[in-house]
Backbone as JSON, one array per atom type, in Angstrom:
{
  "sequence": "XXXXXXXXXXXXXXXXXXXXXXXXXXXXXXXXXXXXXXXXXXXXXXXXXXXXXXXXXXXXXXXXXXXXXXXXXXXXXXXXXXXXXXXXXXXXXXXXXXXXXXXXXXXXXXXXXXXXXXXXXXXXXXXXXXXXXXXXXXXXXXXXXXXXXXXXXXXXXXXXXXXXXXXXXXXXXXXXXXXXXXXXXXXXXXXXXXXXXXXXXXXXXXXXXXXXXXXXXXXXXXXXXXXXXXXXXXXXXXXXXXXXXXXXXXXXXXXXXXXXXXXXXXXXXXXXXXXXXXXXXXXXXXXXXXXX",
  "N": [[12.16, 15.59, -31.25], [12.2, 13.47, -28.44], [11.01, 10.14, -28.38], [8.3, 9.1, -26.32], [9.02, 7.03, -23.64], [8.98, 4.69, -21.11], [10.45, 2.2, -19.39], [8.76, -0.84, -19.23], [6.19, 0.19, -19.12], [3.47, 0.65, -21.18], [3.2, 3.2, -23.63], [0.8, 4.1, -24.49], [-1.28, 3.58, -22.72], [-4.38, 4.25, -21.09], [-4.87, 7.05, -19.05], [-5.98, 9.1, -16.29], [-6.27, 12.56, -15.94], [-6.94, 15.39, -14.31], [-9.72, 15.64, -15.12], [-9.71, 14.6, -17.68], [-9.49, 11.77, -19.83], [-6.75, 10.26, -21.23], [-3.94, 9.29, -23.37], [-1.05, 7.98, -21.71], [1.35, 9.09, -22.61], [0.63, 11.65, -23.28], [0.0, 12.94, -20.97], [0.58, 15.6, -18.89], [2.17, 17.46, -16.3], [2.58, 20.42, -14.4], [5.8, 21.72, -13.49], [5.71, 23.23, -11.24], [3.86, 22.08, -9.67], [2.66, 21.27, -6.46], [2.95, 18.72, -5.54], [5.2, 17.82, -6.86], [7.13, 19.7, -6.03], [6.98, 19.77, -3.17], [6.12, 17.27, -2.33], [3.52, 17.31, -1.61], [0.79, 15.92, -1.15], [-1.56, 13.16, -1.47], [-2.13, 9.61, -1.85], [-3.62, 6.64, -3.31], [-4.04, 3.1, -3.63], [-5.65, 0.72, -5.48], [-6.58, -2.56, -5.82], [-7.61, -4.78, -8.49], [-9.38, -7.6, -9.65], [-9.8, -9.58, -12.42], [-10.94, -7.34, -13.52], [-12.57, -6.47, -11.47], [-12.95, -4.42, -8.79], [-11.42, -4.61, -5.55], [-12.46, -4.34, -2.27], [-13.31, -1.7, -2.59], [-14.86, 0.45, -1.52], [-13.71, 0.74, 1.0], [-11.12, 1.56, 0.32], [-11.68, 4.03, -0.88], [-12.75, 5.38, 1.3], [-10.47, 5.57, 2.92], [-8.88, 7.19, 1.3], [-10.37, 9.57, 1.37], [-10.13, 10.17, 4.1], [-7.35, 10.64, 4.27], [-7.12, 12.9, 2.58], [-8.66, 14.72, 4.06], [-7.11, 14.93, 6.39], [-4.86, 16.31, 5.53], [-5.94, 18.58, 4.62], [-6.73, 18.99, 1.91], [-8.92, 20.11, -0.39], [-11.12, 18.8, -2.62], [-13.64, 18.93, -3.69], [-14.95, 16.74, -4.61], [-17.15, 13.97, -4.41], [-17.8, 10.72, -2.86], [-19.0, 9.17, -4.81], [-17.94, 10.19, -7.17], [-15.22, 9.37, -6.98], [-15.56, 6.61, -6.98], [-16.66, 6.16, -9.53], [-14.58, 7.11, -11.19], [-12.45, 5.35, -10.52], [-13.52, 2.79, -11.14], [-14.05, 3.12, -13.86], [-11.45, 3.45, -14.94], [-10.36, 0.97, -14.29], [-11.9, -0.69, -15.92], [-11.03, 0.19, -18.42], [-8.45, -0.62, -18.46], [-5.4, -2.15, -19.67], [-4.98, -4.61, -18.6], [-6.36, -7.58, -17.2], [-6.16, -8.39, -14.47], [-5.38, -5.87, -12.39], [-4.12, -2.81, -10.9], [-5.17, 0.32, -9.59], [-3.41, 3.3, -9.46], [-3.84, 6.16, -7.73], [-3.48, 9.6, -7.39], [-3.53, 12.61, -5.58], [-2.74, 15.95, -5.48], [-1.96, 19.16, -3.92], [-2.03, 20.99, -5.91], [-1.08, 23.45, -8.45], [1.1, 26.1, -7.84], [2.75, 29.19, -6.83], [6.0, 28.7, -5.46], [5.9, 28.13, -2.13], [5.98, 27.42, 1.27], [3.67, 27.47, 2.89], [0.1, 26.81, 2.56], [-1.45, 27.52, -0.61], [-3.04, 30.68, -0.94], [-5.55, 32.54, -2.22], [-6.94, 29.11, -2.26], [-5.84, 26.72, -4.74], [-6.78, 24.77, -7.65], [-6.8, 21.29, -7.07], [-4.48, 18.77, -8.25], [-5.38, 15.93, -9.94], [-4.6, 12.69, -10.58], [-4.58, 9.52, -12.19], [-3.84, 6.09, -12.88], [-3.65, 2.79, -14.33], [-1.93, -0.26, -13.51], [-0.26, -3.4, -14.18], [-1.31, -6.09, -12.12], [0.67, -8.05, -10.32], [0.45, -11.17, -9.21], [1.23, -13.21, -6.3], [3.9, -15.49, -6.75], [3.96, -19.07, -7.26], [6.1, -20.15, -5.95], [6.63, -18.21, -3.98], [4.3, -18.45, -2.48], [4.61, -21.05, -1.48], [7.13, -21.1, -0.26], [7.54, -18.67, 1.03], [8.94, -15.42, 1.95], [11.89, -13.3, 2.38], [13.09, -11.15, 5.02], [14.45, -8.24, 6.68], [15.3, -6.62, 9.77], [14.87, -3.11, 10.49], [15.69, 0.25, 11.28], [13.2, 2.6, 12.14], [12.7, 5.53, 10.27], [10.96, 7.41, 9.45], [8.42, 10.06, 9.24], [6.05, 11.32, 11.74], [3.43, 10.92, 11.01], [2.46, 8.56, 9.79], [0.03, 7.44, 9.39], [-1.25, 8.82, 7.44], [-1.72, 8.5, 4.01], [0.56, 9.52, 2.41], [2.23, 11.1, -0.39], [4.81, 11.71, 0.12], [7.34, 9.89, 0.33], [10.01, 9.28, 0.91], [11.34, 8.11, 3.1], [10.24, 5.52, 3.06], [11.13, 4.72, 0.55], [13.94, 4.62, 0.92], [14.04, 2.61, 2.83], [12.97, 0.42, 1.42], [14.89, 0.21, -0.6], [17.06, -0.55, 0.91], [16.27, -3.14, 1.57], [16.29, -4.3, -1.02], [19.0, -3.97, -1.71], [20.14, -5.72, 0.06], [19.26, -8.16, -0.7], [16.71, -9.12, 0.05], [13.08, -9.29, 0.38], [11.56, -7.5, 1.89], [11.56, -5.06, 4.57], [11.38, -5.0, 8.15], [10.18, -2.67, 10.19], [11.16, -0.71, 13.06], [10.3, 1.49, 15.65], [11.87, 3.02, 18.17], [12.24, 0.51, 19.33], [9.76, -0.7, 19.01], [7.51, -2.49, 16.97], [6.55, -1.26, 13.81], [5.83, -1.15, 10.77], [6.24, -2.6, 7.43], [8.31, -1.56, 4.6], [6.53, -1.18, 2.57], [4.2, -2.4, 3.4], [1.91, -3.93, 5.78], [2.81, -5.56, 8.85], [2.62, -8.66, 10.55], [2.54, -10.58, 13.54], [2.73, -13.88, 14.61], [2.12, -15.86, 17.37], [1.98, -18.66, 19.31], [-0.52, -19.37, 18.27], [-1.92, -16.97, 18.19], [-2.78, -13.94, 16.59], [-0.88, -11.11, 16.38], [-1.04, -7.62, 16.12], [0.32, -4.44, 15.17], [-0.53, -1.44, 16.96], [-3.26, 0.59, 15.84], [-2.44, 3.57, 15.04], [-0.8, 6.78, 14.77], [1.65, 5.85, 13.95], [1.61, 3.9, 12.02], [0.42, 3.06, 8.72], [-2.86, 2.3, 8.34], [-3.47, -0.38, 6.7], [-5.75, -1.52, 4.16], [-5.99, -4.22, 4.23], [-5.55, -4.67, 6.89], [-7.98, -4.43, 8.36], [-9.23, -6.48, 6.98], [-7.74, -8.83, 7.62], [-8.31, -8.88, 10.33], [-11.07, -9.39, 10.21], [-10.99, -11.93, 9.01], [-9.7, -13.35, 11.04], [-11.62, -13.32, 13.08], [-13.64, -14.76, 11.79], [-12.37, -17.23, 11.53], [-11.97, -17.97, 14.1], [-9.56, -17.26, 15.35], [-7.52, -15.91, 17.78], [-7.08, -12.38, 18.09], [-4.93, -9.76, 18.61], [-4.31, -6.42, 19.31], [-1.5, -4.48, 19.76], [1.4, -2.88, 21.33], [4.28, -4.05, 19.99], [7.16, -5.6, 20.89], [10.57, -5.58, 19.72], [12.04, -7.82, 20.43], [10.03, -9.7, 20.78], [9.12, -10.08, 18.19], [11.31, -11.38, 17.14], [11.03, -13.86, 18.27], [8.89, -15.02, 17.04], [6.41, -17.38, 15.91], [5.32, -17.34, 13.42], [5.65, -14.95, 10.78], [3.99, -12.42, 8.97], [3.26, -10.56, 5.98], [1.23, -7.99, 4.6], [-0.44, -6.36, 1.88], [-1.94, -4.2, -0.62], [-1.14, -5.07, -3.14], [0.46, -7.29, -2.63], [-1.15, -8.92, -1.22], [-1.47, -11.43, 1.05], [1.37, -12.76, 2.54], [3.83, -15.08, 3.67], [6.56, -14.39, 5.82], [9.4, -16.08, 5.94], [12.06, -16.14, 6.46], [13.95, -14.26, 8.62], [16.09, -11.71, 9.41], [18.16, -13.33, 8.53], [17.63, -15.76, 9.7], [15.61, -18.71, 10.18], [12.06, -18.35, 10.41], [10.04, -19.67, 12.82], [9.48, -22.86, 11.68], [10.66, -22.31, 9.33], [9.15, -22.37, 7.07], [6.04, -21.44, 5.42], [3.48, -21.09, 7.83], [0.74, -22.63, 9.77], [-1.27, -20.67, 10.41], [-0.86, -18.75, 8.43], [-1.6, -20.32, 6.17], [-4.33, -20.74, 6.66], [-5.33, -18.09, 6.56], [-4.53, -17.4, 3.98], [-5.99, -19.22, 2.4], [-8.59, -18.39, 3.01], [-8.52, -15.78, 2.04], [-8.19, -16.29, -0.71], [-10.63, -17.54, -1.21], [-12.43, -15.45, -0.8], [-11.67, -13.71, -2.87], [-12.37, -15.31, -5.03], [-15.08, -15.07, -5.05], [-15.67, -12.59, -6.02]],
  "CA": [[11.54, 15.28, -29.95], [12.43, 12.09, -28.06], [9.8, 9.36, -28.2], [7.96, 8.81, -24.93], [9.29, 5.63, -23.31], [9.37, 4.32, -19.77], [10.56, 0.75, -19.42], [7.74, -1.61, -18.54], [4.88, 0.85, -19.16], [3.07, 1.04, -22.54], [3.03, 4.66, -23.71], [-0.56, 4.46, -24.91], [-2.32, 3.21, -21.77], [-5.25, 5.37, -20.74], [-4.76, 7.57, -17.69], [-6.88, 10.21, -15.99], [-5.59, 13.73, -15.41], [-7.73, 16.63, -14.18], [-10.96, 15.66, -15.88], [-9.55, 14.03, -19.0], [-8.88, 10.47, -20.08], [-5.84, 10.47, -22.35], [-2.79, 8.39, -23.32], [-0.02, 8.35, -20.75], [2.37, 9.92, -23.26], [0.14, 13.02, -23.41], [-0.32, 13.48, -19.65], [1.63, 16.54, -18.47], [1.91, 18.18, -15.04], [3.49, 21.54, -14.22], [6.91, 21.52, -12.55], [5.38, 23.95, -10.02], [2.87, 21.35, -8.88], [3.16, 21.11, -5.09], [3.35, 17.34, -5.37], [6.58, 17.73, -7.36], [7.99, 20.58, -5.25], [6.97, 19.49, -1.73], [5.51, 16.0, -1.96], [2.31, 17.77, -0.93], [-0.35, 15.21, -1.72], [-1.84, 11.82, -0.96], [-2.39, 8.65, -2.93], [-4.33, 5.42, -2.96], [-3.8, 1.99, -4.54], [-6.83, -0.14, -5.44], [-6.41, -3.73, -6.68], [-8.79, -5.31, -9.18], [-9.2, -8.95, -10.16], [-10.72, -9.75, -13.54], [-11.56, -6.01, -13.65], [-13.49, -6.23, -10.36], [-12.18, -3.82, -7.69], [-11.5, -5.3, -4.27], [-12.59, -3.45, -1.11], [-13.3, -0.36, -3.18], [-15.4, 1.47, -0.59], [-12.72, 0.95, 2.06], [-10.03, 2.35, -0.24], [-12.16, 5.4, -1.06], [-12.87, 5.98, 2.64], [-9.13, 5.94, 3.38], [-8.48, 8.35, 0.5], [-11.06, 10.75, 1.91], [-9.5, 10.47, 5.39], [-6.04, 11.25, 4.02], [-7.35, 14.24, 2.06], [-9.12, 15.55, 5.17], [-6.02, 15.15, 7.36], [-3.9, 17.29, 5.0], [-6.74, 19.75, 4.22], [-6.87, 19.17, 0.46], [-10.33, 20.13, -0.75], [-11.28, 18.49, -4.05], [-15.01, 19.13, -4.14], [-15.43, 15.49, -5.18], [-17.77, 13.07, -3.43], [-17.4, 9.32, -2.99], [-19.5, 8.65, -6.09], [-16.97, 10.57, -8.2], [-14.04, 8.5, -6.89], [-15.95, 5.26, -7.39], [-16.8, 6.15, -10.99], [-13.25, 7.26, -11.77], [-11.67, 4.14, -10.32], [-14.1, 1.67, -11.9], [-13.85, 3.41, -15.29], [-10.06, 3.14, -15.3], [-10.19, -0.48, -14.22], [-12.5, -1.28, -17.12], [-10.24, 0.58, -19.59], [-7.07, -1.08, -18.3], [-4.86, -3.15, -20.59], [-4.77, -5.86, -17.89], [-7.51, -8.1, -16.48], [-5.8, -8.16, -13.07], [-4.65, -4.61, -12.39], [-4.4, -1.94, -9.76], [-5.19, 1.75, -9.9], [-2.64, 4.24, -8.64], [-4.55, 7.44, -7.73], [-2.73, 10.61, -6.65], [-4.13, 13.95, -5.5], [-1.86, 16.94, -4.87], [-2.62, 20.43, -3.6], [-2.15, 21.75, -7.13], [0.02, 24.26, -8.99], [1.14, 27.44, -7.23], [4.09, 29.72, -6.55], [6.65, 27.92, -4.41], [5.8, 28.7, -0.78], [5.65, 26.29, 2.13], [2.28, 27.56, 3.34], [-0.89, 26.48, 1.54], [-1.83, 28.65, -1.47], [-4.18, 31.46, -0.47], [-6.62, 31.54, -2.11], [-6.6, 27.76, -2.7], [-5.84, 26.43, -6.18], [-7.39, 23.48, -7.97], [-5.89, 20.16, -6.87], [-4.14, 17.93, -9.39], [-5.87, 14.56, -9.75], [-4.02, 11.8, -11.59], [-4.78, 8.1, -11.91], [-3.46, 5.18, -13.95], [-3.62, 1.39, -13.92], [-0.7, -1.04, -13.71], [-0.56, -4.82, -14.04], [-1.22, -6.64, -10.78], [1.45, -9.28, -10.35], [0.1, -12.0, -8.06], [2.3, -14.0, -5.72], [4.29, -16.68, -7.49], [3.75, -20.31, -6.52], [7.25, -20.31, -5.07], [6.44, -17.34, -2.83], [3.26, -19.05, -1.65], [5.08, -22.28, -0.84], [8.38, -20.91, 0.48], [7.58, -17.41, 1.74], [9.92, -14.42, 1.53], [12.9, -12.92, 3.37], [13.01, -9.77, 5.51], [15.44, -7.8, 7.65], [14.87, -5.52, 10.64], [15.34, -1.81, 9.98], [15.25, 1.32, 12.19], [12.22, 3.54, 11.59], [13.26, 6.87, 10.05], [9.95, 8.23, 8.79], [7.8, 11.09, 10.07], [5.13, 10.84, 12.76], [2.06, 10.81, 10.53], [2.43, 7.45, 8.83], [-1.37, 7.1, 9.17], [-1.66, 9.51, 6.21], [-1.11, 7.86, 2.84], [1.18, 10.67, 1.76], [3.17, 10.82, -1.47], [6.16, 11.98, 0.65], [7.7, 8.51, 0.66], [11.44, 9.07, 0.86], [11.71, 7.13, 4.12], [9.87, 4.2, 2.55], [12.02, 4.42, -0.57], [15.23, 4.23, 1.45], [13.87, 1.32, 3.49], [12.82, -0.62, 0.39], [16.17, 0.03, -1.27], [17.88, -1.33, 1.84], [15.88, -4.54, 1.37], [16.79, -4.73, -2.33], [20.47, -4.04, -1.67], [20.56, -6.85, 0.9], [18.74, -9.39, -1.26], [15.47, -9.59, 0.67], [11.89, -8.69, -0.22], [10.93, -6.48, 2.74], [12.14, -4.76, 5.88], [10.45, -4.91, 9.27], [10.66, -1.44, 10.81], [10.92, -0.52, 14.5], [10.5, 2.83, 16.2], [12.2, 2.91, 19.6], [12.08, -0.88, 19.76], [8.39, -1.17, 18.82], [7.19, -2.79, 15.58], [5.61, -0.4, 13.09], [5.36, -1.82, 9.55], [7.26, -2.77, 6.42], [8.5, -0.4, 3.74], [5.31, -1.01, 1.76], [3.24, -3.42, 3.83], [1.7, -4.16, 7.2], [3.49, -6.74, 9.35], [1.84, -9.38, 11.56], [3.32, -11.54, 14.31], [1.94, -15.0, 15.09], [2.77, -16.54, 18.48], [1.12, -19.59, 20.03], [-1.86, -19.37, 17.7], [-2.53, -15.64, 18.31], [-2.31, -12.92, 15.65], [-0.56, -9.82, 17.01], [-0.98, -6.53, 15.15], [0.67, -3.13, 15.73], [-1.67, -0.57, 17.25], [-3.69, 1.52, 14.81], [-2.22, 4.95, 15.46], [-0.07, 7.58, 13.79], [2.92, 5.23, 13.6], [1.46, 3.0, 10.88], [-0.7, 3.24, 7.81], [-3.79, 1.19, 8.5], [-3.75, -0.98, 5.4], [-7.1, -2.06, 4.01], [-5.9, -5.61, 4.64], [-5.58, -4.74, 8.36], [-9.35, -4.79, 8.7], [-9.55, -7.76, 6.37], [-7.15, -9.89, 8.44], [-9.09, -8.92, 11.57], [-12.31, -10.09, 9.86], [-10.67, -13.35, 8.81], [-9.39, -13.94, 12.35], [-12.91, -13.55, 13.74], [-14.31, -15.84, 11.06], [-11.65, -18.49, 11.74], [-11.81, -18.14, 15.55], [-8.16, -17.07, 15.71], [-7.39, -14.71, 18.64], [-6.47, -11.22, 17.43], [-4.54, -8.8, 19.66], [-3.68, -5.17, 18.86], [-0.61, -4.15, 20.88], [2.78, -2.48, 21.07], [5.0, -5.31, 19.84], [8.59, -5.37, 21.08], [11.45, -6.2, 18.73], [12.4, -9.15, 20.93], [8.88, -10.57, 20.56], [9.14, -10.4, 16.76], [12.4, -12.35, 16.92], [10.6, -15.16, 18.79], [7.61, -15.34, 16.4], [6.19, -18.66, 15.26], [5.12, -16.95, 12.02], [5.57, -13.54, 10.44], [3.26, -12.21, 7.73], [3.14, -9.21, 5.45], [0.05, -7.8, 3.76], [-0.57, -5.09, 1.16], [-2.92, -4.28, -1.71], [-0.6, -5.82, -4.28], [1.07, -8.55, -2.18], [-2.2, -9.68, -0.53], [-0.89, -11.91, 2.3], [2.5, -13.64, 2.26], [4.59, -15.44, 4.86], [7.99, -14.11, 5.94], [9.93, -17.32, 6.51], [13.44, -15.88, 6.9], [14.02, -12.93, 9.23], [17.46, -11.47, 9.88], [18.97, -14.48, 8.1], [17.28, -16.95, 10.48], [14.25, -19.18, 9.86], [10.94, -18.01, 11.29], [9.41, -20.94, 13.14], [10.09, -24.0, 11.0], [11.28, -21.85, 8.1], [8.19, -22.5, 5.96], [4.76, -20.84, 5.79], [2.86, -21.83, 8.91], [-0.7, -22.94, 9.69], [-2.11, -19.47, 10.4], [-0.76, -18.22, 7.07], [-2.37, -21.13, 5.23], [-5.75, -20.46, 6.88], [-5.63, -16.76, 6.05], [-4.35, -17.42, 2.52], [-7.13, -19.92, 1.82], [-9.77, -17.53, 3.16], [-8.32, -14.67, 1.09], [-8.48, -16.81, -2.06], [-12.07, -17.8, -1.3], [-13.09, -14.15, -0.94], [-11.41, -13.22, -4.23], [-13.11, -16.14, -5.98], [-16.5, -14.67, -5.02], [-15.84, -11.24, -6.57]],
  "C": [[11.74, 13.8, -29.64], [11.1, 11.38, -27.86], [9.57, 9.08, -26.72], [8.22, 7.34, -24.65], [9.7, 5.52, -21.86], [9.34, 2.8, -19.74], [9.45, 0.09, -18.61], [6.35, -1.0, -18.54], [4.54, 1.21, -20.6], [2.74, 2.53, -22.6], [1.59, 5.06, -23.99], [-1.64, 4.02, -23.94], [-3.11, 4.46, -21.4], [-5.07, 5.76, -19.28], [-5.79, 8.68, -17.53], [-6.05, 11.35, -15.43], [-6.53, 14.93, -15.47], [-8.91, 16.69, -15.14], [-10.89, 15.04, -17.26], [-8.99, 12.62, -18.94], [-8.02, 10.62, -21.33], [-4.7, 9.47, -22.27], [-1.73, 8.89, -22.35], [1.01, 9.3, -21.36], [1.94, 11.38, -23.39], [-0.17, 13.68, -22.06], [0.84, 14.34, -19.16], [1.2, 17.29, -17.21], [2.97, 19.26, -14.9], [4.6, 21.2, -13.22], [6.68, 22.3, -11.25], [4.26, 23.27, -9.23], [3.46, 21.05, -7.5], [3.5, 19.65, -4.77], [4.79, 17.14, -5.79], [7.54, 18.52, -6.46], [8.12, 20.12, -3.79], [6.57, 18.06, -1.36], [4.2, 16.23, -1.23], [1.08, 17.13, -1.58], [-0.52, 13.86, -1.07], [-2.13, 10.9, -2.14], [-3.17, 7.45, -2.4], [-4.02, 4.37, -4.02], [-4.95, 1.0, -4.38], [-6.64, -1.33, -6.37], [-7.73, -4.17, -7.32], [-8.44, -6.67, -9.76], [-10.25, -9.21, -11.22], [-11.59, -8.5, -13.7], [-12.61, -5.73, -12.56], [-12.7, -5.66, -9.18], [-12.45, -4.54, -6.38], [-11.45, -4.29, -3.13], [-12.58, -1.97, -1.53], [-13.76, 0.71, -2.2], [-14.41, 1.77, 0.53], [-11.55, 1.79, 1.56], [-10.45, 3.82, -0.42], [-12.27, 6.1, 0.29], [-11.5, 6.39, 3.16], [-8.6, 7.13, 2.6], [-9.09, 9.61, 1.07], [-10.46, 11.15, 3.25], [-8.16, 11.16, 5.19], [-6.19, 12.67, 3.51], [-7.78, 15.19, 3.18], [-7.98, 15.9, 6.12], [-5.01, 16.17, 6.86], [-4.62, 18.51, 4.42], [-6.68, 20.03, 2.72], [-8.35, 19.03, 0.12], [-10.47, 19.9, -2.26], [-12.66, 18.82, -4.58], [-15.63, 17.87, -4.75], [-16.05, 14.63, -4.07], [-17.36, 11.63, -3.71], [-17.86, 8.71, -4.31], [-18.54, 9.0, -7.23], [-15.78, 9.63, -8.19], [-14.38, 7.09, -7.34], [-16.06, 5.15, -8.91], [-15.44, 6.22, -11.67], [-12.47, 5.95, -11.69], [-12.21, 2.97, -11.14], [-13.94, 1.89, -13.41], [-12.44, 3.05, -15.73], [-9.8, 1.65, -15.27], [-10.74, -1.15, -15.46], [-11.69, -0.97, -18.38], [-8.81, 0.03, -19.56], [-6.68, -2.1, -19.36], [-4.79, -4.53, -19.95], [-6.03, -6.28, -17.14], [-7.32, -7.94, -14.97], [-4.92, -6.91, -13.04], [-4.85, -3.9, -11.06], [-4.35, -0.5, -10.23], [-4.29, 2.48, -8.92], [-3.32, 5.59, -8.81], [-3.78, 8.42, -6.86], [-3.45, 11.95, -6.72], [-3.14, 14.88, -4.81], [-2.61, 18.24, -4.64], [-2.7, 21.36, -4.8], [-0.93, 22.59, -7.46], [-0.04, 25.66, -8.4], [2.58, 27.9, -7.13], [4.7, 28.95, -5.39], [6.62, 28.68, -3.08], [5.34, 27.58, 0.13], [4.19, 26.3, 2.57], [1.33, 27.21, 2.2], [-1.18, 27.71, 0.67], [-3.08, 29.34, -0.92], [-4.44, 32.6, -1.45], [-6.19, 30.17, -2.63], [-6.63, 27.64, -4.22], [-6.46, 25.06, -6.4], [-6.39, 22.35, -7.73], [-5.59, 19.46, -8.19], [-4.55, 16.5, -9.08], [-5.37, 13.71, -10.91], [-4.28, 10.35, -11.21], [-4.4, 7.28, -13.14], [-3.55, 3.75, -13.42], [-2.27, 0.76, -14.26], [-1.06, -2.51, -13.59], [-0.37, -5.29, -12.6], [-0.52, -7.99, -10.86], [1.18, -10.06, -9.07], [1.33, -12.71, -7.51], [2.63, -15.19, -6.62], [4.02, -17.92, -6.63], [4.91, -20.55, -5.55], [7.11, -19.45, -3.83], [5.36, -17.89, -1.9], [3.79, -20.22, -0.83], [6.27, -22.06, 0.08], [8.42, -19.64, 1.32], [8.68, -16.5, 1.22], [10.86, -14.1, 2.69], [12.72, -11.46, 3.77], [14.12, -9.52, 6.51], [14.82, -6.72, 8.54], [15.53, -4.23, 10.18], [14.84, -0.72, 10.92], [14.31, 2.3, 11.49], [12.82, 4.93, 11.47], [12.23, 7.83, 9.44], [9.35, 9.26, 9.76], [6.75, 10.48, 10.97], [3.67, 10.85, 12.33], [1.97, 9.74, 9.44], [1.0, 6.96, 8.59], [-1.94, 7.8, 7.94], [-0.96, 8.85, 5.03], [-0.54, 8.96, 1.94], [2.1, 10.24, 0.63], [4.61, 11.14, -1.06], [6.72, 10.66, 1.19], [9.19, 8.25, 0.7], [11.9, 8.05, 1.9], [11.4, 5.71, 3.68], [10.78, 3.76, 1.41], [13.37, 3.93, -0.07], [15.14, 2.86, 2.14], [13.75, 0.2, 2.48], [14.13, -0.85, -0.35], [17.14, -0.74, -0.39], [17.57, -2.81, 1.67], [16.46, -5.07, 0.06], [18.31, -4.93, -2.3], [20.97, -5.23, -0.86], [19.89, -8.15, 0.48], [17.53, -9.98, -0.58], [14.29, -8.82, 0.08], [11.29, -7.55, 0.59], [11.79, -6.21, 3.96], [11.01, -4.73, 6.91], [10.95, -3.76, 10.13], [10.26, -1.34, 12.29], [11.21, 0.93, 14.86], [10.67, 2.7, 17.71], [11.88, 1.51, 20.13], [10.71, -1.47, 19.6], [8.11, -1.35, 17.33], [6.23, -1.75, 15.01], [5.08, -1.15, 11.86], [6.54, -2.05, 8.61], [7.44, -1.49, 5.62], [7.25, -0.12, 2.91], [4.26, -2.04, 2.13], [3.02, -3.34, 5.33], [2.36, -5.48, 7.6], [2.69, -7.33, 10.52], [2.73, -10.42, 12.23], [2.38, -12.62, 14.83], [2.73, -15.71, 16.18], [1.74, -17.37, 19.24], [-0.34, -19.47, 19.58], [-2.59, -18.04, 17.76], [-1.93, -14.73, 17.25], [-2.1, -11.62, 16.41], [-0.37, -8.77, 15.93], [-0.52, -5.25, 15.84], [-0.57, -2.28, 15.95], [-1.98, 0.35, 16.07], [-3.56, 2.94, 15.35], [-1.4, 5.66, 14.4], [1.23, 6.93, 13.31], [2.84, 4.29, 12.4], [0.35, 3.49, 9.96], [-1.62, 2.04, 8.0], [-4.17, 0.66, 7.12], [-5.17, -1.5, 5.35], [-7.12, -3.53, 4.42], [-5.84, -5.76, 6.16], [-6.98, -5.17, 8.82], [-9.75, -6.14, 8.17], [-9.01, -8.93, 7.19], [-7.9, -10.01, 9.77], [-10.41, -9.64, 11.34], [-12.07, -11.58, 9.72], [-10.41, -14.04, 10.15], [-10.68, -14.25, 13.11], [-13.63, -14.73, 13.11], [-13.7, -17.2, 11.36], [-11.42, -18.81, 13.22], [-10.33, -18.14, 15.97], [-8.07, -15.82, 16.59], [-6.6, -13.62, 17.93], [-6.19, -10.17, 18.49], [-3.83, -7.62, 19.01], [-2.82, -4.65, 20.0], [0.66, -3.49, 20.38], [3.62, -3.75, 21.1], [6.5, -5.05, 19.89], [9.41, -6.13, 20.04], [11.84, -7.62, 19.16], [11.28, -10.16, 20.71], [8.81, -11.01, 19.1], [10.18, -11.48, 16.49], [12.02, -13.75, 17.39], [9.31, -15.65, 18.12], [7.59, -16.77, 15.87], [5.98, -18.46, 13.76], [5.19, -15.44, 11.92], [4.87, -13.43, 9.1], [3.39, -10.77, 7.28], [1.89, -9.14, 4.58], [0.11, -6.43, 3.09], [-1.57, -5.3, 0.04], [-2.42, -5.16, -2.84], [0.02, -7.16, -3.9], [0.05, -9.46, -1.5], [-1.68, -10.13, 0.83], [0.18, -12.93, 1.96], [3.27, -13.89, 3.55], [6.04, -14.96, 4.74], [8.61, -15.31, 6.65], [11.4, -17.21, 6.91], [13.51, -14.44, 7.38], [15.4, -12.74, 9.85], [18.33, -12.71, 9.7], [18.7, -15.76, 8.9], [15.87, -17.4, 10.11], [13.24, -18.69, 10.89], [10.18, -19.3, 11.56], [10.16, -22.09, 12.5], [10.71, -23.61, 9.66], [10.43, -22.04, 6.86], [6.9, -21.81, 6.38], [4.0, -21.72, 6.78], [1.36, -21.99, 8.78], [-1.61, -21.72, 9.67], [-2.06, -18.83, 9.01], [-1.66, -19.0, 6.13], [-3.87, -20.91, 5.41], [-6.15, -19.11, 6.3], [-5.54, -16.73, 4.53], [-5.54, -18.1, 1.84], [-8.38, -19.06, 1.88], [-9.7, -16.35, 2.2], [-8.68, -15.12, -0.32], [-9.97, -17.06, -2.25], [-12.85, -16.51, -1.48], [-12.89, -13.61, -2.36], [-12.21, -14.01, -5.26], [-14.58, -15.75, -6.08], [-16.73, -13.27, -5.6], [-16.72, -11.25, -7.81]]
}
């Protein structure tokens, strides 16, 4: 029997699978699981700093919304998810970590329609090391390219069906940049794995919260910061031409927090360095984390 080995992941980290805490090497899922066959499931990512989860209730609320939208019934309440997530964070090998939580519709005969009667969902969760922004990324920002939106029309669901995101992220990697900025019919949606923000004349512009984007937990956080800092915040359909004229571009996600995009389509954004709005948001973000 071949030894269990996945590069970069210790084989003995503790994971959760269907009611059990066990080593990753012992966690097994049926090949007939609908997550494997159809990508029929949802997921959530929860960051933790010094083993303290950040915006936990908001992440759980989004998980519950995603489950409701795809009609996966788990029979679990918010207290269950909170206990599961905090337990794994405490058992993690890393002080700064994030939990990857996945729920699928379960194991059943291959059929596109939902199993009838329903089967038990598959619930899996594990922690991974949270790699904070490097000092170079903070000081210099990152690079991004524009990319045509090719995903489905329910990006508001945090679905495990991520092929469109995978292809978009690989496009970024293949072209030597950190992220893509996606557009659907000329309107800004989001990155491959992040929300995108446009800063123009001191105003933060955000894509509309609808089915075209996943409302990242940092979406609400940036809106809160803007109010706190008296920075105008506008939710709108943002044209591709407007993005090209931005004074600043930002990306946010659970694992990337907030970072400036300083090169876009091989051209500098604004002055080509992280701008004043980024620095205000970044400082406020750090202050909030310091109070955890």
